[in-house]
C-alpha positions in Angstrom: -8.7 0.4 20.5 -4.9 -0.1 20.1 -2.4 1.6 17.9 1.0 1.1 16.3 3.7 3.1 14.6 6.9 2.3 12.8 9.4 3.2 10.1 12.2 1.7 8.2 15.4 2.7 9.9 17.4 5.0 7.6 18.2 7.6 10.3 20.8 5.7 12.3 20.6 3.8 15.6 21.4 6.8 17.8 18.0 8.6 17.3 15.9 5.6 16.3 14.5 4.6 19.7 14.0 8.2 20.8 12.0 9.0 17.6 10.0 5.8 18.0 9.2 6.7 21.6 7.9 10.1 20.5 5.8 8.6 17.8 4.3 6.1 20.3 3.6 8.9 22.8 1.5 10.7 20.1 -0.9 7.7 20.1 -0.9 6.9 23.8 -4.6 7.5 24.0 -5.1 4.5 21.7 -3.5 2.1 24.2 -2.9 3.2 27.8 -2.6 -0.4 29.2 0.8 -1.3 27.9 3.4 -0.7 25.2 6.1 -2.6 23.4 8.8 -2.0 20.8 10.9 -3.9 18.3 14.0 -2.2 16.9 16.9 -3.4 14.7 19.1 -1.8 12.2 16.4 -2.0 9.5 13.1 -1.2 11.2 11.5 0.3 14.3 8.0 -0.8 15.4 6.1 0.4 18.4 2.8 -0.6 19.8 0.2 0.9 22.3 -2.2 -1.6 23.8 -5.8 -1.5 25.1 -6.3 -5.0 26.5 -9.5 -6.8 25.5 -8.8 -10.4 24.6 -6.2 -12.5 26.4 -5.2 -9.7 28.8 -2.2 -11.5 30.2 -0.7 -13.0 27.0 -1.5 -10.7 24.2 1.4 -8.2 24.5 2.9 -6.8 21.3 5.0 -6.7 19.3 4.4 -10.4 19.1 6.8 -13.0 17.6 6.3 -16.3 16.1 7.9 -19.4 17.6 11.3 -19.0 16.0 11.4 -15.2 16.3 11.6 -14.7 12.6 8.3 -12.7 12.3 7.2 -9.6 14.3 3.6 -8.5 14.4 1.7 -5.4 15.5 -2.1 -5.6 15.3 -5.0 -3.4 16.0 -8.5 -4.8 15.8 -10.4 -8.0 16.2 -10.5 -11.2 14.2 -14.0 -12.6 14.5 -13.2 -16.0 13.1 -9.9 -16.5 14.9 -11.0 -19.6 16.8 -12.0 -21.3 13.6 -8.6 -20.2 12.0 -6.8 -21.4 15.1 -8.3 -24.8 14.8 -7.4 -25.0 11.1 -3.9 -23.8 11.6 -3.4 -26.2 14.6 -4.4 -29.1 12.3 -1.7 -28.0 9.9 0.9 -28.3 12.7 1.1 -24.7 14.1 1.6 -24.5 17.8 -0.1 -21.6 19.7 1.3 -20.2 22.9 -1.5 -17.7 23.7 -5.3 -17.4 23.3 -5.1 -14.1 21.5 -6.4 -13.4 18.0 -3.1 -11.7 17.3 -1.1 -15.0 17.2 -3.6 -16.3 14.6 -2.2 -13.7 12.2 1.4 -14.8 12.7 0.6 -18.5 12.0 -1.8 -17.5 9.3 1.0 -15.6 7.5 3.4 -18.5 7.9 0.7 -20.8 6.3 -0.8 -18.5 3.6 1.7 -15.6 3.2 0.0 -12.7 1.4 -3.2 -14.7 1.0 -3.8 -14.4 4.8 -6.3 -11.6 4.4 -8.5 -13.9 2.3 -9.1 -16.0 5.4 -9.9 -13.1 7.8 -13.2 -11.9 9.0 -13.1 -8.9 11.2 -11.9 -5.3 11.7 -8.2 -5.0 11.6 -5.0 -3.3 10.6 -1.6 -5.0 11.1 2.0 -5.1 10.1 4.1 -8.3 9.9 7.8 -7.8 9.5 9.9 -10.8 8.3 13.3 -10.4 10.0 15.2 -12.9 7.9 13.9 -11.6 4.5 13.7 -7.9 5.6 10.2 -7.7 4.2 7.1 -6.0 5.4 3.5 -7.2 5.0 0.7 -4.8 6.0 -3.1 -4.9 5.6 -6.3 -3.4 6.9 -9.9 -4.6 6.6 -11.6 -3.8 3.4 -13.9 -1.3 5.0 -11.1 0.6 6.7 -12.7 0.3 10.1 -9.3 0.1 11.7 -7.0 2.8 10.3 -3.7 2.2 8.6 -1.7 5.2 7.2 1.6 5.1 5.5 4.0 7.3 3.5 7.4 7.1 1.9 9.5 10.1 2.6 13.0 10.3 1.0 14.2 6.7 1.8 12.0 6.0 4.9 8.7 4.1 4.9 6.6 5.4 7.8 3.4 3.8 8.9 1.0 3.9 11.8 -2.6 4.0 13.1 -2.7 7.8 13.1 -1.0 10.3 10.8 -0.1 12.7 13.7 2.5 10.2 14.9 4.4 10.9 11.6 5.1 14.4 12.8 7.8 13.1 15.1 9.8 11.5 12.3 12.6 13.8 11.1 12.0 12.9 7.4 8.3 13.5 7.4 7.4 16.6 5.5 3.9 18.1 6.2 2.8 19.5 2.8 -0.5 19.8 0.9 -1.0 17.6 -2.2 -3.0 20.0 -4.3 -3.6 17.3 -7.0 -5.4 15.0 -4.5 -7.3 17.8 -2.7 -10.0 18.1 -5.4 -10.7 14.4 -5.2 -10.8 14.4 -1.4 -13.2 17.4 -1.2 -15.5 15.7 -3.8 -15.3 12.1 -2.6 -14.0 12.3 1.0 -11.0 10.2 -0.1 -8.5 10.2 -2.8 -9.2 7.6 -5.5 -6.0 8.3 -7.3 -2.5 7.1 -6.5 -1.8 10.3 -4.5 
């Protein structure tokens, strides 16, 4: 189990790292082995790691070869060796043996069609530094959690909702419209 948190930075650089640290500490139980962060004026991303595959080289956030993409990933890609071979034949160069790096090169190759190639249990976020765009996904069964919300002008995401409590723009409030659906179906099938 690993975990990640993050938010678009609309709160200013002074508090950004402190807030990210608090959010990461809320999910420390998901990854006691190591942690990592990426911060710039647009986004803050934090990661907590439980080492399973490629213990020495799989630290996150992970970057592609020209540092234009940033990845945080929780899960396991079962077909990563097959994808790695396919991506290598397309010219992608791998620096690690981790399944995480397969996501970075897969996104470079297939963009938003990446998930069509994946077999596994996963949730991840890829941030494109140059285009200032965010691509996030989770497996279709939701085995690995991915939560997100938009509060005021901040997009907040993470592996657990409780990390959101540390963000100053997060408002903890009950959505009465979605409550009936949740109590009936154990999830909300509507846009709420």
